[in-house]
N, C-alpha and C positions, 0 to 999 in steps of 0.2 A: 436592805441591810448590808453593812460592810464588815468584813472581818478586821479585827484589831491588827494593824500592820506591824506592831511590835512583836507579834507571835510568829515564830518560825515553825512551819509545818513540813514534816517529812513523811513520806510513805515508806514502805518496805518492799524490797525486791522479792519476787516469788522464789520459792525454794527449788533448786535445780533437781533435787532427787525425788521430787513429786511427779515429774513429767518426763516423757520421752524427749530426746534432744531437739527435734524439730518443733514439738509443741512448746517446749520451754522457751525457745528463741522467740516464737511469736508472742508468747505470754509476757516475756520480759519487755519486749518492745511496746506491747499494748499498755502495760502498767506504767512504763516510763512516759509514754505519750499522754495518758490520762492525767498523770501527776503534773506534767509540764503544763498542760492546757488548763488545769484547775488552779494553777498559780502556786503550787508547792515550792518550797525552797529547794528541796532535794529528795533523795531516795537512799535509804539505808541498804547497803549491800553486805551480806553476811560473809564471815570467813571462819571456817573450821575444817576439820579433816574430811567431812562428808560433802562439802560444797565445791562448786567451781571457783576458779581463781577470781577474786573480786575485782582485780585490775582489768582483766579482760572484759568482764561484764560492764565495768564502768566505761570502758572504751565504747561499747555498743550503746550504752545509755546516752553518752554525750553525742554520738553521731546521729542519734534518732530524735533528739530534743533540741529546744532552742535555748533554754535558760536553766534547766534542772541540773542541780549539783550533786554528784555522788557523795554520799556519806559512807566512806569505806571503813569497814571493820578491819583493824590492823592488829595482828597477833605477833608479838616480838619474836617468837621462836621460828617464824617462817622466813624472815629476811632481815638483813642488816639495816640499821636506820638510814645509812647513806642511800641505800637503794630505794627506800620509801621516798626520801626527799627528791631523788632523781626522777622517780615516776611522776611526782606532783609537778615538778618544774617542766618536765617533758609535755605533760598534758596541757599545762598553761601555755607553753610555747606553740603547740599545735592548734589548740582550740580556744585559748583565752577563757577557759572555764575554771571556776573555783572548785576546790575540794573541801569537804569537811571530813575530819578524822575521828572515827570512833575507836579509841584505844582500848584494846581488850587485854586484860591481865590474865584471864584464866579460860573458863569454859568447862568442858567435860574433862575430868581427870584422865579418862581413857585416852583422849586425844593427846594430852600432854605426856602421859606415860609411854605411848607408842613412839614418841619422838625423844624418849629418854630425858624428859624434863620432870624432875621431882621437887622443884622449888615450891616451898610452902606458900599458902594463899597470900598472906600479908607481904611476904618478901617479893612476890611477883609484882606488887604495886611499887615497891622500891625500884625494881628493875624497869618497870614501865615509865617511871619518872625520868630515869637516865635516858632511856630509849627515845622518849618524846622530846626531851630537852635537846638532844643532838639533832633530831629532825628539824625542830623549830629554829635552832641556831643556824643550821645550814640554809634554811629557807629565808631567814630574816635579813641577810646581808650578803655583800659581795666579797667580804674578807674571809680568809681561811679560818677554819675552826679547829681548835685543839681542846680535847676533853678527855679526862681520865677518871673513870668511876669504878665502882665495884664490879659492874657487869659489862660495861662497854667503854671503849676508848677510841678516839680518832686523833690523828696528828696532822695539823696543818692541811686539812682537806678543804677543798673549795668546790662549791656547787656551780655547775655551768650547764645550760644558761641560767642566769640569775632569775629568781621569781619576781615578777612585778608586785609591788607592795599591795595593791588592791586585791590581789589574788591569794594573799596569805590565808591559809586554812584556819578554821576554828576547830578546837579540839573538844571532844566529848569523852567523858569517862563515867563508868558506872558509879552511881552514888548511893548504892544500897548498903555498903559496909563502911565502917570507920576508916579503913585503909583506903577505900575508893574515894571517900570525901577528902581525905588528907592529900591524896594524889591530885585530885581535881584542883584543890587549893594551891598546891605547889606549882601546878602547870597553868594556873589562871584559866582552867578549862570549865566547861559546862558539865555539871554532875547530873546524869540521867537516872531517874528512879522509876521503878514499877510501883505506882502509888497505891496507897490504901484508899478507902473512900475519902471524899473531900472532908468529911467531918472528923475523920481520924488522922488524916495526913498532917504532919507538923509543917509549919511554915518553913520555907527554905531559909538558910542562913543568909543574912543580908550581904555578906562579903563574897558570896559564891553564886554565880548564875546557875540555875537548875532548870531541868525539864522533866517531862513525864513520857512514858511509853504506854500507850493504851490503844485498844481497838474501839471503834465506834460503829454502832448500828442505830441510825436515827431515821425516823419518818415523821410525817406531819401528825399522824395519830400514834399514840403509845401502843395500842393493840397491834397495829401493822408492824411496828418495829419488833415487837416480841415474836410475832409470827415468823418474820424473817430470821430472827436470831435462833429460834428453836429448829427451824428447817435447815439452817446452815450448820448448826452445831448440835446435832442430836446426841443423846447419851451414847457413849461408846465404851463398853467394858474393857475391850482390848486396849483402847487408848488410855484408859485410867491406869491399867497395869503398866503400860509403857512409861507413863509419867512417873509412877512410883519407882520404877527401875531407874529412870533418869535422875531422880532425886538422890538415889544411892551413889551414883557415879559422878555427881557434881558437887563441888564445894562452893558454888555460887551462893552468896548470901541472899540475893533477890529470889532465887528459886526456892530456898527454904522458907523465906518469908511468905511467898504466895502459897506454898504448900500448906503451911500452918493455918493460913487464912481460909483455904478452900474447904476445910472441915467445918467451918462455921456456917450456920444457916442465915442467909441474907434476909433483910426485911422485905416484905412483900412489895413495899413502895420503892425499894432501892433501884437505882439505875446501874449500880455497880454489880458486875456479873463475872464470876470466875469459872463458869462451866467450860468455856473453850480451853482454858488452861488445865482444868481438871481432866479433860478428855484428850489432852495432848494434841490439840488442834491449833493452839495459839500459845505464844510465849509471853502473854501479857494479859492483864485484866481488860474487860470490855465495859463500855458504857452503853446502855440500851434504853431507848425511850423516845418520846416526842422530841422535836427540835428544841422546844423550850426546856424540857426536863434535862436533856443532855447538856444543853447550853448552860443551864443553871449550875450543874455539877462542874462543868469546865470553868465557868466564871469564878467559882470558889477557888480552884487551883490558880487561875490567872491572878485573881485579886491578892492571893497569898504571895505571889512573886514568881511563879513558874512561867517561863516565857518560851519554851520549846516543847513541841508535841511531836513524838514519833508514832505514827499510826501503823496498824497492821496492814498487810497487803490488801488493797481493794479488789473485790471480785469483778467489778466492772466500773465503767465511767459514771453510770447513774448512781451507784452506791456512793461513790466519792462526792458526787454533787449533793447527796443527802447529808454526808458528813460535813461538808462546808456550810450547809444550812444551819447545822447545830453550832458550828464554830462562829458563824455570824450571829446566831442567837445569844452566844456567850458575851458578845460585845454590846448587846442591846439591853438597856435597863428593863427589868421585869415590872409589869403593871400589876399592882396588888389590889 
Protein backbone atom coordinates (compact mmCIF):
# COMPACT_ATOMS: atom_id res chain seq x y z
CA UNK A 1 0.00 0.00 0.00
CA UNK A 2 1.10 3.59 -0.61
CA UNK A 3 0.09 6.76 1.19
CA UNK A 4 -1.71 9.45 -0.81
CA UNK A 5 1.15 11.75 -1.85
CA UNK A 6 -1.14 14.79 -1.80
CA UNK A 7 -1.51 14.51 1.99
CA UNK A 8 1.11 16.39 4.01
CA UNK A 9 1.92 14.71 7.34
CA UNK A 10 3.59 16.51 10.25
CA UNK A 11 4.57 15.15 13.64
CA UNK A 12 4.92 17.27 16.79
CA UNK A 13 8.05 18.14 18.74
CA UNK A 14 8.21 16.73 22.29
CA UNK A 15 7.54 19.23 25.07
CA UNK A 16 10.66 20.61 26.70
CA UNK A 17 9.11 21.00 30.16
CA UNK A 18 8.38 17.27 30.42
CA UNK A 19 12.03 16.17 30.54
CA UNK A 20 15.44 17.11 31.93
CA UNK A 21 17.61 19.03 29.46
CA UNK A 22 19.86 16.12 28.44
CA UNK A 23 16.88 13.77 28.09
CA UNK A 24 14.94 16.31 26.07
CA UNK A 25 17.76 16.83 23.60
CA UNK A 26 18.02 13.09 22.93
CA UNK A 27 14.24 12.83 22.67
CA UNK A 28 14.00 15.74 20.23
CA UNK A 29 16.65 14.26 17.97
CA UNK A 30 15.00 10.82 18.07
CA UNK A 31 11.53 12.13 17.16
CA UNK A 32 12.98 14.26 14.36
CA UNK A 33 14.92 11.31 12.97
CA UNK A 34 11.91 8.96 13.12
CA UNK A 35 9.74 11.55 11.39
CA UNK A 36 12.35 12.14 8.70
CA UNK A 37 12.83 8.43 8.01
CA UNK A 38 9.07 7.84 7.89
CA UNK A 39 8.70 10.43 5.12
CA UNK A 40 6.88 13.14 7.09
CA UNK A 41 6.80 16.60 5.55
CA UNK A 42 7.76 18.29 8.78
CA UNK A 43 7.46 18.68 12.54
CA UNK A 44 5.42 21.20 14.54
CA UNK A 45 7.53 23.13 17.05
CA UNK A 46 5.50 24.84 19.79
CA UNK A 47 5.98 28.39 21.02
CA UNK A 48 4.65 29.75 24.31
CA UNK A 49 5.97 31.19 27.56
CA UNK A 50 6.69 27.74 29.01
CA UNK A 51 8.62 26.27 26.05
CA UNK A 52 12.12 26.59 24.67
CA UNK A 53 12.81 28.92 21.76
CA UNK A 54 11.37 27.23 18.63
CA UNK A 55 14.05 28.66 16.31
CA UNK A 56 16.85 27.06 18.31
CA UNK A 57 14.98 23.75 18.28
CA UNK A 58 14.41 24.09 14.54
CA UNK A 59 18.15 24.54 14.09
CA UNK A 60 18.74 21.20 15.82
CA UNK A 61 16.00 19.50 13.79
CA UNK A 62 17.50 20.63 10.49
CA UNK A 63 21.02 19.61 11.49
CA UNK A 64 19.93 16.08 12.44
CA UNK A 65 17.59 15.30 9.49
CA UNK A 66 17.77 15.15 5.70
CA UNK A 67 14.46 16.58 4.46
CA UNK A 68 12.22 17.28 7.49
CA UNK A 69 10.86 20.86 7.52
CA UNK A 70 10.18 22.71 10.78
CA UNK A 71 6.60 23.92 11.21
CA UNK A 72 7.36 26.78 13.58
CA UNK A 73 4.67 28.23 15.81
CA UNK A 74 5.04 32.02 15.61
CA UNK A 75 3.53 34.31 18.25
CA UNK A 76 3.57 37.98 17.14
CA UNK A 77 4.20 39.35 20.63
CA UNK A 78 7.62 37.65 20.75
CA UNK A 79 9.40 39.29 17.81
CA UNK A 80 9.07 41.79 14.97
CA UNK A 81 7.91 40.37 11.60
CA UNK A 82 11.17 41.48 9.98
CA UNK A 83 13.09 39.22 12.37
CA UNK A 84 10.91 36.23 11.48
CA UNK A 85 11.63 36.80 7.77
CA UNK A 86 15.35 37.18 8.55
CA UNK A 87 15.36 33.85 10.43
CA UNK A 88 13.70 32.05 7.54
CA UNK A 89 16.01 33.40 4.86
CA UNK A 90 19.06 32.71 7.06
CA UNK A 91 18.08 29.05 7.49
CA UNK A 92 17.44 28.80 3.74
CA UNK A 93 20.87 30.26 2.98
CA UNK A 94 22.65 27.93 5.41
CA UNK A 95 20.74 24.70 4.84
CA UNK A 96 18.52 25.04 1.78
CA UNK A 97 15.59 23.84 3.92
CA UNK A 98 12.02 25.07 3.70
CA UNK A 99 9.99 26.26 6.70
CA UNK A 100 6.27 26.07 7.37
CA UNK A 101 4.76 28.79 9.57
CA UNK A 102 2.09 28.07 12.16
CA UNK A 103 0.82 31.58 12.93
CA UNK A 104 -0.48 31.79 16.49
CA UNK A 105 -2.98 34.50 17.36
CA UNK A 106 -3.44 33.70 21.01
CA UNK A 107 -2.86 30.82 23.38
CA UNK A 108 -3.19 31.06 27.13
CA UNK A 109 -4.45 34.43 28.35
CA UNK A 110 -2.00 34.25 31.27
CA UNK A 111 0.91 34.20 28.80
CA UNK A 112 -0.42 37.26 26.99
CA UNK A 113 -1.22 39.16 30.17
CA UNK A 114 2.27 38.47 31.54
CA UNK A 115 3.60 40.35 28.51
CA UNK A 116 1.05 43.15 28.94
CA UNK A 117 -0.99 42.17 25.89
CA UNK A 118 -4.74 42.61 26.40
CA UNK A 119 -5.78 42.53 22.74
CA UNK A 120 -9.21 40.84 22.35
CA UNK A 121 -9.44 37.42 20.63
CA UNK A 122 -10.77 38.49 17.23
CA UNK A 123 -8.59 41.58 17.12
CA UNK A 124 -5.53 39.39 17.55
CA UNK A 125 -6.39 37.79 14.21
CA UNK A 126 -6.48 41.24 12.59
CA UNK A 127 -3.02 41.80 14.02
CA UNK A 128 -1.91 38.38 12.78
CA UNK A 129 -2.96 39.24 9.21
CA UNK A 130 -0.79 42.37 9.24
CA UNK A 131 2.13 40.56 10.84
CA UNK A 132 2.08 37.66 8.38
CA UNK A 133 1.54 39.94 5.39
CA UNK A 134 4.76 41.79 6.18
CA UNK A 135 6.69 38.52 6.57
CA UNK A 136 5.46 37.10 3.28
CA UNK A 137 6.05 40.33 1.34
CA UNK A 138 9.61 40.47 2.63
CA UNK A 139 10.19 36.86 1.65
CA UNK A 140 8.52 37.02 -1.75
CA UNK A 141 10.80 39.44 -3.57
CA UNK A 142 14.02 41.42 -3.68
CA UNK A 143 12.38 44.85 -3.65
CA UNK A 144 12.01 47.00 -0.55
CA UNK A 145 8.74 46.68 1.38
CA UNK A 146 6.67 49.55 2.77
CA UNK A 147 3.59 48.74 4.84
CA UNK A 148 1.54 50.82 7.24
CA UNK A 149 -1.17 49.08 9.24
CA UNK A 150 -3.00 49.42 12.53
CA UNK A 151 -0.47 47.28 14.42
CA UNK A 152 2.71 47.16 12.34
CA UNK A 153 4.57 49.28 9.85
CA UNK A 154 7.80 49.09 7.87
CA UNK A 155 9.34 51.60 5.51
CA UNK A 156 11.46 50.64 2.51
CA UNK A 157 12.91 47.61 4.28
CA UNK A 158 14.69 45.00 2.19
CA UNK A 159 15.46 41.41 3.13
CA UNK A 160 18.96 40.08 2.56
CA UNK A 161 19.87 37.50 1.49
CA UNK A 162 16.76 37.00 -0.64
CA UNK A 163 14.80 33.78 -0.19
CA UNK A 164 14.85 31.36 -3.16
CA UNK A 165 11.32 31.04 -4.52
CA UNK A 166 11.14 27.22 -4.07
CA UNK A 167 11.74 27.71 -0.33
CA UNK A 168 8.82 30.09 0.23
CA UNK A 169 7.04 28.92 3.40
CA UNK A 170 3.45 27.76 3.57
CA UNK A 171 1.34 29.40 6.26
CA UNK A 172 -0.99 27.60 8.70
CA UNK A 173 -3.59 29.33 10.88
CA UNK A 174 -6.03 27.89 13.42
CA UNK A 175 -9.38 27.35 11.69
CA UNK A 176 -11.56 26.71 14.73
CA UNK A 177 -13.06 30.20 14.97
CA UNK A 178 -14.69 32.48 12.42
CA UNK A 179 -11.88 34.99 12.97
CA UNK A 180 -9.29 32.29 12.33
CA UNK A 181 -10.97 31.15 9.11
CA UNK A 182 -11.19 34.77 7.93
CA UNK A 183 -7.48 35.25 8.64
CA UNK A 184 -6.58 32.05 6.79
CA UNK A 185 -8.58 33.21 3.80
CA UNK A 186 -6.99 36.68 3.84
CA UNK A 187 -3.52 35.11 3.94
CA UNK A 188 -4.22 32.24 1.49
CA UNK A 189 -3.18 29.99 4.38
CA UNK A 190 -4.15 26.46 5.41
CA UNK A 191 -6.73 26.46 8.23
CA UNK A 192 -5.98 23.75 10.80
CA UNK A 193 -8.87 22.28 12.82
CA UNK A 194 -9.19 19.99 15.81
CA UNK A 195 -11.83 17.88 14.12
CA UNK A 196 -15.05 16.40 15.32
CA UNK A 197 -15.81 12.82 14.33
CA UNK A 198 -15.77 12.35 10.57
CA UNK A 199 -19.54 11.99 10.56
CA UNK A 200 -20.00 15.33 12.36
CA UNK A 201 -17.20 17.32 10.76
CA UNK A 202 -18.40 19.73 8.11
CA UNK A 203 -16.68 19.63 4.74
CA UNK A 204 -14.03 22.32 4.39
CA UNK A 205 -14.85 25.38 2.37
CA UNK A 206 -13.77 24.85 -1.23
CA UNK A 207 -11.81 28.12 -1.46
CA UNK A 208 -9.69 27.39 1.60
CA UNK A 209 -7.11 24.61 2.09
CA UNK A 210 -7.66 22.91 5.45
CA UNK A 211 -6.07 20.28 7.64
CA UNK A 212 -6.65 18.40 10.88
CA UNK A 213 -4.67 17.88 14.08
CA UNK A 214 -5.13 14.40 15.56
CA UNK A 215 -3.27 11.68 17.40
CA UNK A 216 -3.36 8.14 16.01
CA UNK A 217 -2.99 4.78 17.76
CA UNK A 218 -3.42 2.02 15.18
CA UNK A 219 -2.55 -1.64 15.15
CA UNK A 220 -3.39 -4.58 12.90
CA UNK A 221 -6.01 -5.69 15.42
CA UNK A 222 -8.48 -3.30 17.05
CA UNK A 223 -8.08 -4.85 20.52
CA UNK A 224 -4.31 -4.37 20.44
CA UNK A 225 -4.75 -0.70 19.55
CA UNK A 226 -7.08 -0.12 22.49
CA UNK A 227 -4.74 -1.96 24.86
CA UNK A 228 -1.96 0.43 23.84
CA UNK A 229 -4.28 3.45 24.10
CA UNK A 230 -5.46 2.69 27.64
CA UNK A 231 -1.92 1.89 28.81
CA UNK A 232 -0.54 5.12 27.33
CA UNK A 233 -3.38 7.35 28.51
CA UNK A 234 -4.85 6.00 31.77
CA UNK A 235 -7.48 8.00 33.64
CA UNK A 236 -5.82 10.80 35.60
CA UNK A 237 -7.91 12.90 37.99
CA UNK A 238 -5.12 15.45 38.47
CA UNK A 239 -4.84 15.82 34.72
CA UNK A 240 -8.60 16.30 34.43
CA UNK A 241 -8.52 19.11 36.97
CA UNK A 242 -5.55 20.72 35.21
CA UNK A 243 -7.40 20.60 31.90
CA UNK A 244 -10.43 22.28 33.50
CA UNK A 245 -8.17 25.01 34.88
CA UNK A 246 -6.55 25.47 31.46
CA UNK A 247 -9.97 25.95 29.92
CA UNK A 248 -10.62 28.85 32.30
CA UNK A 249 -7.42 30.68 31.35
CA UNK A 250 -7.69 30.10 27.60
CA UNK A 251 -9.94 31.89 25.14
CA UNK A 252 -9.07 29.46 22.34
CA UNK A 253 -12.20 28.39 20.49
CA UNK A 254 -10.79 24.94 19.70
CA UNK A 255 -10.13 24.28 23.42
CA UNK A 256 -13.71 25.13 24.33
CA UNK A 257 -15.07 23.02 21.46
CA UNK A 258 -13.13 19.92 22.55
CA UNK A 259 -14.05 20.55 26.18
CA UNK A 260 -17.76 20.60 25.32
CA UNK A 261 -17.40 17.41 23.30
CA UNK A 262 -15.46 15.60 26.02
CA UNK A 263 -18.55 15.40 28.23
CA UNK A 264 -20.35 13.34 25.62
CA UNK A 265 -20.20 9.54 25.77
CA UNK A 266 -18.73 8.15 22.53
CA UNK A 267 -20.21 5.20 20.70
CA UNK A 268 -18.67 1.88 21.64
CA UNK A 269 -17.76 1.39 17.97
CA UNK A 270 -16.17 4.84 17.61
CA UNK A 271 -12.49 5.25 16.79
CA UNK A 272 -12.68 8.89 17.90
CA UNK A 273 -11.30 9.21 21.45
CA UNK A 274 -11.00 12.31 23.66
CA UNK A 275 -9.61 10.73 26.85
CA UNK A 276 -6.03 12.00 26.23
CA UNK A 277 -7.41 15.54 25.97
CA UNK A 278 -9.71 15.06 28.97
CA UNK A 279 -6.73 13.97 31.09
CA UNK A 280 -4.54 16.83 29.81
CA UNK A 281 -2.07 14.43 28.20
CA UNK A 282 -2.68 15.61 24.63
CA UNK A 283 -4.03 18.73 22.99
CA UNK A 284 -5.98 16.97 20.25
CA UNK A 285 -8.46 14.14 19.72
CA UNK A 286 -7.16 10.64 19.01
CA UNK A 287 -8.21 8.01 16.47
CA UNK A 288 -7.86 4.48 17.85
CA UNK A 289 -8.47 1.12 16.16
CA UNK A 290 -7.24 -1.26 13.50
CA UNK A 291 -5.44 0.05 10.43
CA UNK A 292 -8.61 -0.30 8.40
CA UNK A 293 -10.84 1.36 11.02
CA UNK A 294 -8.56 4.35 11.48
CA UNK A 295 -7.92 4.45 7.75
CA UNK A 296 -11.64 4.60 7.07
CA UNK A 297 -12.05 7.52 9.49
CA UNK A 298 -9.12 9.33 7.90
CA UNK A 299 -10.38 8.68 4.38
CA UNK A 300 -13.66 10.40 5.28
CA UNK A 301 -11.71 13.54 6.22
CA UNK A 302 -9.53 13.26 3.12
CA UNK A 303 -12.47 12.67 0.79
CA UNK A 304 -14.08 15.81 2.23
CA UNK A 305 -11.02 17.83 1.24
CA UNK A 306 -8.68 17.96 4.23
CA UNK A 307 -5.13 17.56 2.88
CA UNK A 308 -2.88 18.14 5.91
CA UNK A 309 -2.50 16.04 9.07
CA UNK A 310 -0.59 17.22 12.15
CA UNK A 311 0.03 14.22 14.40
CA UNK A 312 0.78 14.16 18.11
CA UNK A 313 4.34 13.35 19.25
CA UNK A 314 5.17 9.70 18.41
CA UNK A 315 6.44 7.68 21.40
CA UNK A 316 8.79 5.62 19.20
CA UNK A 317 9.61 4.77 15.59
CA UNK A 318 7.49 1.60 15.67
CA UNK A 319 4.38 3.52 16.68
CA UNK A 320 4.93 5.93 13.80
CA UNK A 321 5.19 2.93 11.46
CA UNK A 322 1.76 1.77 12.67
CA UNK A 323 0.39 5.28 12.09
CA UNK A 324 1.60 5.26 8.50
CA UNK A 325 -0.02 1.86 8.00
CA UNK A 326 -3.35 3.52 8.89
CA UNK A 327 -2.59 6.44 6.56
CA UNK A 328 -1.86 3.97 3.78
CA UNK A 329 -5.12 2.16 4.54
CA UNK A 330 -6.91 5.49 4.09
CA UNK A 331 -5.73 5.55 0.47
CA UNK A 332 -6.84 1.95 -0.18
CA UNK A 333 -10.45 1.26 -1.24
CA UNK A 334 -12.27 -0.79 1.39
CA UNK A 335 -13.64 -4.17 0.29
CA UNK A 336 -17.25 -4.59 1.40
